[in-house]
Structures are given as structure tokens and as C-alpha cells.
C-alpha positions as CSV (number, residue, x, y, z in Angstrom):
1,M,0.0,0.0,0.0
2,L,1.3,3.4,-0.9
3,S,1.9,6.1,1.7
4,Y,0.3,9.5,1.5
5,E,3.6,11.0,0.5
6,E,4.0,8.5,-2.4
7,I,0.5,9.1,-3.7
8,L,1.1,12.9,-3.5
9,E,4.5,12.5,-5.2
10,R,2.8,10.6,-8.1
11,A,0.2,13.3,-8.4
12,L,2.9,16.0,-8.6
13,L,4.7,14.0,-11.2
14,V,1.6,13.8,-13.4
15,A,0.7,17.5,-12.9
16,A,4.3,18.7,-13.6
17,E,4.5,16.6,-16.8
18,E,1.4,18.4,-18.1
19,L,2.6,22.0,-17.2
20,A,2.1,24.4,-20.0
21,L,4.4,27.3,-18.9
22,E,3.4,29.6,-21.8
23,E,-0.3,29.1,-21.1
24,A,0.3,29.8,-17.4
25,A,2.1,33.0,-18.1
26,E,-0.7,34.2,-20.5
27,T,-3.4,33.3,-17.9
28,A,-1.5,35.4,-15.4
29,G,-1.3,38.3,-17.8
30,D,2.5,38.0,-18.2
31,Q,5.0,37.2,-20.9
32,P,6.0,33.6,-21.4
33,L,9.4,32.5,-20.1
34,T,12.0,32.6,-22.9
35,D,15.6,31.3,-23.2
36,E,18.6,33.3,-24.4
37,D,17.5,32.8,-28.1
38,G,14.0,34.1,-27.3
39,E,12.4,30.6,-27.6
40,P,9.6,29.7,-25.1
41,V,10.8,27.7,-22.1
42,E,9.1,24.4,-21.6
43,V,9.2,21.5,-19.2
44,R,11.9,19.1,-20.6
45,E,11.8,16.4,-17.9
46,V,10.1,15.5,-14.6
47,Q,11.4,12.8,-12.3
48,T,10.8,11.8,-8.7
49,L,13.6,12.9,-6.3
50,A,14.7,9.2,-5.9
51,D,14.8,8.6,-9.7
52,A,16.8,11.8,-10.2
53,G,19.4,10.5,-7.7
54,F,18.7,12.7,-4.7
55,M,19.8,11.2,-1.5
56,G,17.5,11.1,1.5
57,Q,14.0,10.0,2.4
58,D,12.0,13.0,1.0
59,N,9.4,12.5,-1.6
60,G,8.9,15.0,-4.4
61,V,9.8,15.8,-7.9
62,V,12.5,17.5,-10.0
63,I,11.4,19.7,-12.9
64,R,13.9,20.3,-15.6
65,L,13.3,23.1,-18.1
66,T,14.5,23.5,-21.7
67,D,16.7,26.5,-20.7
68,G,18.7,24.2,-18.3
69,R,17.1,25.4,-15.0
70,E,16.0,22.8,-12.5
71,Y,13.6,23.0,-9.7
72,T,12.6,20.6,-6.9
73,L,9.3,20.3,-5.1
74,S,9.6,18.4,-1.8
75,L,6.9,17.0,0.3
76,K,7.4,17.5,4.0
77,R,4.9,16.1,6.5
78,Y,4.4,18.3,9.5
79,R,1.3,16.9,11.2
């Protein structure tokens, strides 16, 4: 049986894979993110922290963008 953290991690994985950064910027009334060449930045890859090689027990995801930036979202249980 999956833990709450594992279920939430899988939900984050699916949601992050479907991120449309250009649409999100437009919805917010802002310009889309662009790289050095002026091309729109998109999500290139999404992995769990464990699959991306992060050490530790935290659940979460790594989001890699086409401009080379990487972001992590970690799940921390506090109650």
C-alpha cells in the first residue's frame, strides 16, 4: 500500500509533466518565459527525487526546463 507521500508524489509527477508554462504566463497576464534565443521555455523532464538520484528520504519531484534550469518540489509532512 502506498503512503500519503508516495501518492502525492505521483500526483505531482503527473501534474508537472502536463505543465504548459506559456499558457500559465498568459493566464497570469504575463509574458512567457524565454531562453537566451527568445524561444519559449518548456518542461523538458520531470522525475521523482529518488529517480533523479537525490539522497534522502524526502518524496517530491525535480522539474527540468529546456533552458537548463532545475527546480525541486519536496513533500514535508508536519502533522
